[in-house]
C-alpha positions as CSV (number, residue, x, y, z in Angstrom):
1,M,14.0,9.2,-12.9
2,R,12.7,7.1,-10.0
3,S,9.5,5.3,-9.3
4,I,8.0,4.0,-6.1
5,I,6.5,0.5,-6.2
6,D,6.9,-0.7,-2.8
7,T,7.4,1.0,0.6
8,L,10.9,-0.6,0.7
9,D,11.9,1.6,-2.1
10,L,12.2,4.3,0.4
11,T,14.9,4.3,3.2
12,T,13.9,5.2,6.7
13,Q,15.7,8.5,6.2
14,E,13.5,9.2,3.2
15,L,10.5,8.3,5.2
16,D,11.5,11.0,7.8
17,E,12.2,13.4,5.1
18,L,8.7,12.8,3.6
19,I,7.1,13.1,6.9
20,A,9.0,16.4,7.5
21,A,7.9,17.7,4.2
22,A,4.2,16.8,4.8
23,E,4.3,18.5,8.2
24,D,5.7,21.7,6.5
25,I,2.9,21.5,3.8
26,I,0.4,21.3,6.6
27,A,2.0,24.4,8.4
28,H,2.6,26.4,5.3
29,P,0.1,25.5,2.5
30,K,0.5,28.8,0.7
31,Q,4.1,28.2,0.0
32,Y,3.3,25.0,-2.0
33,R,0.5,26.3,-4.1
34,D,2.7,26.8,-7.3
35,K,5.3,24.0,-6.9
36,C,4.0,21.9,-9.6
37,N,2.9,24.8,-12.0
38,G,3.2,23.4,-15.5
39,K,3.4,19.7,-14.3
40,K,0.8,17.1,-15.0
41,L,-0.2,13.9,-13.1
42,A,-1.8,10.9,-14.9
43,T,-4.0,8.8,-12.8
44,L,-4.5,5.2,-14.3
45,F,-7.0,3.5,-12.1
46,Y,-8.1,0.0,-13.3
47,E,-9.9,-0.7,-10.1
48,P,-12.6,1.3,-8.3
49,S,-11.2,3.9,-5.9
50,T,-12.5,7.0,-4.1
51,R,-10.0,8.0,-1.4
52,T,-6.6,7.0,-3.2
53,R,-7.8,8.6,-6.4
54,L,-9.1,11.8,-5.1
55,S,-6.2,12.1,-2.8
56,F,-3.7,12.0,-5.7
57,E,-5.7,14.5,-7.7
58,A,-6.3,16.8,-4.8
59,A,-2.6,16.6,-4.0
60,M,-1.5,17.6,-7.5
61,Y,-4.1,20.5,-7.7
62,E,-3.1,21.8,-4.4
63,L,0.6,21.9,-5.7
64,G,-0.5,23.9,-8.6
65,G,-0.4,21.1,-11.2
66,Q,-2.9,19.5,-13.5
67,V,-4.4,16.0,-13.7
68,L,-5.1,13.7,-16.6
69,S,-7.6,11.1,-15.7
70,V,-8.4,7.8,-17.1
71,P,-11.9,6.9,-15.9
72,G,-11.5,3.2,-15.6
73,A,-10.3,0.0,-17.4
74,D,-13.7,-0.5,-19.3
75,L,-13.4,3.0,-20.8
76,S,-9.6,3.0,-21.6
77,S,-7.7,1.3,-24.2
78,A,-7.3,-1.7,-21.9
79,A,-10.8,-2.7,-23.0
80,K,-9.3,-3.1,-26.5
81,G,-6.6,-5.3,-25.2
82,E,-3.8,-2.7,-24.8
83,S,-1.0,-3.9,-22.4
84,V,0.1,-2.2,-19.2
85,A,3.4,-1.6,-20.8
86,D,2.0,0.1,-23.9
87,T,-0.2,2.2,-21.8
88,A,2.6,3.3,-19.7
89,K,4.7,4.2,-22.7
90,T,1.8,6.2,-24.2
91,V,0.9,8.1,-21.0
92,S,4.5,9.1,-20.6
93,C,4.1,11.2,-23.6
94,Y,1.4,13.3,-22.0
95,A,2.2,13.4,-18.3
96,D,5.2,14.2,-16.0
97,I,4.3,11.6,-13.4
98,V,1.9,8.6,-13.2
99,A,-0.2,7.0,-10.4
100,I,-1.4,3.6,-11.3
101,R,-3.9,1.2,-9.5
102,H,-4.4,-2.2,-11.1
103,F,-6.1,-5.5,-10.1
104,S,-3.1,-7.6,-11.2
105,E,-0.2,-7.9,-8.8
106,G,2.9,-6.5,-10.2
107,A,1.3,-4.2,-12.8
108,A,2.9,-1.2,-11.3
109,L,6.3,-2.7,-11.8
110,V,5.4,-3.3,-15.4
111,A,4.4,0.3,-15.8
112,A,7.5,1.6,-14.2
113,R,9.8,-0.5,-16.3
114,N,8.2,0.9,-19.4
115,A,7.3,4.5,-18.6
116,S,9.8,7.4,-19.2
117,V,8.4,9.3,-16.2
118,P,8.1,8.5,-12.5
119,V,5.4,5.9,-11.6
120,I,3.8,5.5,-8.2
121,N,2.0,2.3,-7.2
122,A,-1.5,3.2,-5.9
123,G,-2.2,-0.4,-5.2
124,D,-1.6,-3.6,-7.3
125,G,-4.1,-6.4,-6.4
126,G,-3.3,-7.9,-3.1
127,H,0.4,-7.1,-3.3
128,C,1.1,-3.7,-1.8
129,H,0.0,-0.1,-1.5
130,P,2.9,2.1,-0.5
131,T,1.2,5.5,-0.5
132,Q,-1.4,4.2,1.9
133,T,1.5,3.3,4.1
134,L,2.8,6.8,3.9
135,A,-0.6,8.0,5.1
136,D,-0.5,5.4,7.9
137,L,3.0,6.4,9.0
138,L,2.2,10.1,9.1
139,T,-0.9,9.3,11.2
140,I,1.2,7.2,13.6
141,H,3.8,9.8,13.8
142,R,1.3,12.6,14.6
143,E,-0.7,10.5,17.0
144,K,2.1,8.6,18.8
145,G,5.3,10.5,18.2
146,R,7.4,7.6,17.3
147,F,7.6,4.4,15.2
148,D,9.7,2.3,17.6
149,H,8.5,0.2,20.6
150,L,4.9,-0.1,19.5
151,T,2.5,-2.9,19.8
152,V,0.6,-3.0,16.6
153,G,-2.6,-5.2,16.0
154,L,-3.5,-6.0,12.5
155,C,-7.0,-7.3,12.2
156,G,-9.1,-8.8,9.3
157,D,-7.8,-9.8,5.9
158,L,-4.1,-10.3,6.4
159,K,-3.8,-12.6,3.5
160,Y,-4.9,-10.3,0.6
161,G,-4.5,-7.0,2.5
162,R,-1.9,-5.1,0.5
163,T,-2.2,-2.2,3.1
164,V,-1.1,-4.7,5.8
165,H,1.7,-6.0,3.8
166,S,3.1,-2.6,3.1
167,L,2.7,-1.4,6.7
168,I,4.6,-4.4,8.0
169,N,7.4,-3.8,5.6
170,A,7.7,-0.2,6.8
171,L,7.3,-0.7,10.6
172,S,9.7,-3.9,10.6
173,R,12.6,-1.5,10.2
174,Y,12.1,0.1,13.5
175,Q,13.2,-1.3,16.9
176,G,10.9,-2.9,19.4
177,V,7.8,-3.2,17.2
178,K,5.6,-6.1,18.1
179,F,2.8,-7.3,15.8
180,I,-0.3,-9.1,16.9
181,L,-1.9,-10.7,13.9
182,I,-5.7,-11.1,14.3
183,S,-7.4,-13.0,11.5
184,P,-9.5,-16.1,10.6
185,E,-7.3,-19.1,9.8
186,E,-8.2,-18.6,6.0
187,L,-6.9,-15.2,6.0
188,K,-3.7,-15.4,8.0
189,L,-0.6,-13.3,7.0
190,P,1.4,-15.2,4.3
191,E,4.3,-17.2,5.6
192,Y,6.8,-15.3,3.5
193,V,5.9,-12.1,5.1
194,K,6.4,-13.5,8.6
195,T,9.6,-15.2,7.9
196,E,11.2,-12.8,5.4
197,V,10.1,-9.7,7.0
198,I,9.1,-9.9,10.6
199,E,11.3,-12.7,11.7
200,K,14.2,-11.4,9.5
201,H,14.2,-8.1,11.5
202,G,14.1,-10.0,14.9
203,L,10.7,-8.7,15.8
204,A,8.1,-10.3,18.0
205,F,4.7,-11.4,16.7
206,E,1.6,-13.3,17.8
207,E,-1.2,-14.9,15.9
208,T,-4.7,-15.0,17.4
209,V,-8.3,-15.3,16.2
210,S,-9.6,-13.2,19.0
211,L,-9.8,-9.3,18.8
212,E,-11.3,-9.1,22.2
213,E,-8.2,-10.7,23.8
214,A,-5.7,-8.6,21.8
215,L,-7.2,-5.2,22.3
216,P,-6.0,-4.4,25.9
217,C,-2.4,-4.5,25.0
218,L,-2.4,-2.5,21.8
219,D,-0.8,0.9,21.0
220,I,-2.3,0.7,17.4
221,L,-5.3,-1.3,16.1
222,Y,-5.2,-1.5,12.3
223,M,-8.6,-2.8,11.2
224,T,-9.2,-4.0,7.7
225,R,-12.3,-5.2,5.7
226,I,-12.7,-8.6,4.3
227,Q,-12.3,-7.9,0.6
228,R,-15.0,-9.4,-1.6
229,E,-13.0,-8.6,-4.7
230,R,-10.2,-10.9,-3.6
231,F,-12.4,-14.1,-3.2
232,D,-13.2,-16.5,-6.1
233,D,-15.6,-18.3,-3.9
234,I,-18.5,-16.3,-2.7
235,E,-19.6,-18.9,0.0
236,T,-16.2,-18.4,1.6
237,Y,-16.5,-14.7,1.6
238,N,-19.9,-14.8,3.2
239,R,-18.7,-17.0,5.9
240,L,-15.8,-14.8,6.7
241,K,-17.0,-11.2,6.0
242,D,-18.4,-10.6,9.5
243,S,-15.4,-12.1,11.4
244,Y,-14.6,-8.8,13.2
245,I,-16.7,-6.0,14.1
246,L,-15.2,-3.3,16.4
247,T,-17.8,-1.7,18.6
248,A,-17.9,1.1,21.1
249,E,-18.5,-1.6,23.8
250,K,-15.3,-3.4,22.7
251,M,-13.4,-0.3,22.7
252,R,-13.8,0.0,26.5
253,S,-11.2,-2.7,27.0
254,A,-8.7,-0.8,24.8
255,S,-6.1,1.4,26.4
256,A,-6.8,5.1,26.8
257,D,-4.0,5.9,24.3
258,C,-4.8,3.1,21.8
259,K,-5.3,4.6,18.2
260,V,-7.7,2.9,15.9
261,M,-6.8,3.0,12.2
262,H,-8.4,1.6,8.9
263,P,-7.3,2.3,5.3
264,L,-11.0,2.5,4.3
265,P,-13.5,1.9,2.8
266,R,-15.2,0.1,5.8
267,V,-18.2,-2.0,5.4
268,N,-19.3,-3.0,8.8
269,E,-16.1,-3.9,10.6
270,I,-16.1,-0.7,12.5
271,S,-19.3,0.5,14.1
272,V,-20.2,4.2,13.2
273,K,-20.5,4.7,17.0
274,V,-16.7,4.3,17.2
275,D,-16.4,7.4,15.0
276,E,-17.2,9.4,18.2
277,D,-14.3,7.9,20.1
278,P,-11.3,10.4,20.2
279,R,-9.1,7.3,19.7
280,A,-10.5,6.8,16.1
281,C,-8.0,8.1,13.5
282,Y,-9.2,6.6,10.3
283,F,-10.6,9.9,8.8
284,K,-7.3,11.6,9.9
285,Q,-5.6,9.0,7.8
286,V,-7.5,10.2,4.7
287,E,-6.3,13.8,5.2
288,N,-2.7,12.6,6.0
289,G,-2.7,10.7,2.7
290,K,-3.1,13.8,0.7
291,Y,-0.3,15.6,2.4
292,M,2.1,12.6,2.0
293,R,1.3,12.1,-1.5
294,M,1.9,15.9,-2.1
295,A,5.4,15.3,-0.5
296,L,6.1,12.2,-2.6
297,I,5.1,13.9,-5.9
298,L,7.5,16.7,-5.1
299,K,10.2,14.3,-4.3
300,L,9.8,12.3,-7.4
301,L,9.6,15.3,-9.7
302,F,12.3,17.4,-8.4
303,E,15.0,15.2,-6.7
304,N,18.2,15.3,-8.5
305,G,20.2,12.4,-10.0
306,E,18.4,9.5,-8.2
307,K,17.3,6.5,-10.2
308,T,15.4,3.4,-9.3
309,A,17.9,0.6,-8.7
310,Q,17.9,-2.2,-11.2
311,E,17.4,-5.7,-9.9
312,N,19.4,-8.6,-11.0
313,Y,16.5,-10.5,-12.4
314,F,16.5,-13.9,-14.3
315,H,14.0,-15.6,-16.3
316,N,14.1,-19.5,-16.0
317,A,11.3,-20.1,-13.4
318,V,7.6,-20.2,-13.4
319,C,5.1,-18.1,-11.5
320,K,1.8,-19.9,-10.8
321,N,0.0,-17.1,-9.1
322,P,-3.3,-16.4,-11.2
323,R,-3.4,-13.0,-9.8
324,C,0.0,-12.0,-11.1
325,V,0.3,-9.6,-14.0
326,S,2.5,-12.2,-15.7
327,S,-0.5,-14.4,-16.0
328,T,-2.8,-11.8,-17.5
329,E,-0.4,-9.8,-19.8
330,Q,0.5,-11.4,-23.0
331,E,4.1,-11.5,-24.1
332,L,5.3,-10.1,-20.7
333,E,8.8,-10.9,-20.0
334,P,8.9,-13.2,-16.9
335,L,11.1,-11.8,-14.1
336,F,12.3,-13.7,-11.0
337,K,14.7,-12.7,-8.1
338,R,16.5,-14.7,-5.3
339,S,16.4,-14.0,-1.6
340,A,19.5,-12.4,-0.1
341,D,20.6,-16.0,1.1
342,G,19.8,-17.5,-2.3
343,S,17.4,-20.0,-0.8
344,T,14.2,-18.8,-2.3
345,V,13.2,-17.7,-5.9
346,R,10.2,-15.3,-6.1
347,C,8.4,-13.6,-8.9
348,A,9.6,-10.1,-9.2
349,Y,6.0,-8.9,-10.0
350,C,3.9,-10.5,-7.3
351,E,6.6,-11.8,-4.9
352,Q,5.1,-15.3,-4.7
353,I,7.4,-18.3,-4.5
354,A,8.2,-19.4,-8.0
355,E,8.8,-23.0,-9.3
356,S,11.8,-24.0,-11.3
357,E,11.3,-24.7,-15.0
358,S,11.2,-28.4,-15.7
């Protein structure tokens, strides 16, 4: 049994295979209508969702399977105080595969460690969102025909944007990729993503506050919204929420082949006038997400003999991230891991730098 918690759980070869499978599903949908006959997907969504939730459910139905749906944390046993671990054990008795979205960073890993069926991370707080990245990758592949030698502009909330973090992880494994990081100072990409992902792979990147200056040199513009739910301070959110608004006028300075992407939902960071531009791809992303989730469900349900690799975790450190599942779940075993060179200790759940126990 294998779970997918992070984009890096998939090798580049596996990403290629998933893309090929999605393309085949698009070309031959009738051949896949009964692939999951008799199988059940459970969707555990503790945060509001439209696209991701419906995409998973549509994917399973179009494969001939069934869906068991928990309507939300306030209507589930979580409202009674049930832990993520216990919920995962319970749902494993009913379903063949689970998709979970949770507001706590690392909750998907907790579910995967306790479930007896495959678990797919559908977004855990500001940590990562691997299946959105699969949708992004299929979109890039269909629009640009490659992943290497692209200049990718990431704009908006780069600090809490789990879709941004996942996409950087995925694209950093391809040669010649350059990232232009466009954000307010308060929402810059976390240092560990820059040093341990982008720089580790020897890729170029630039940081800027100006979308207008970056636009002319981009192959991909990946817009994100400023996320109200990630802010504790409403004043800071109100000050930053309109930092970037892409308009039809601004698009005139973008190259003829620049593709505009957005994980959605949007608020006002992309004008509806841009929807008419043939370079706008964000609604294509939505449809591509369904096909990639279909391919992933098939892979996890029917692959033979593969298991999620077990990390060498240890316990004698402290995570101070209040958004981490280790801060919200009682009696949860703390887990920590060292970087490859042994210089850094991170929480295994949320990947924030941990402190040594005193």
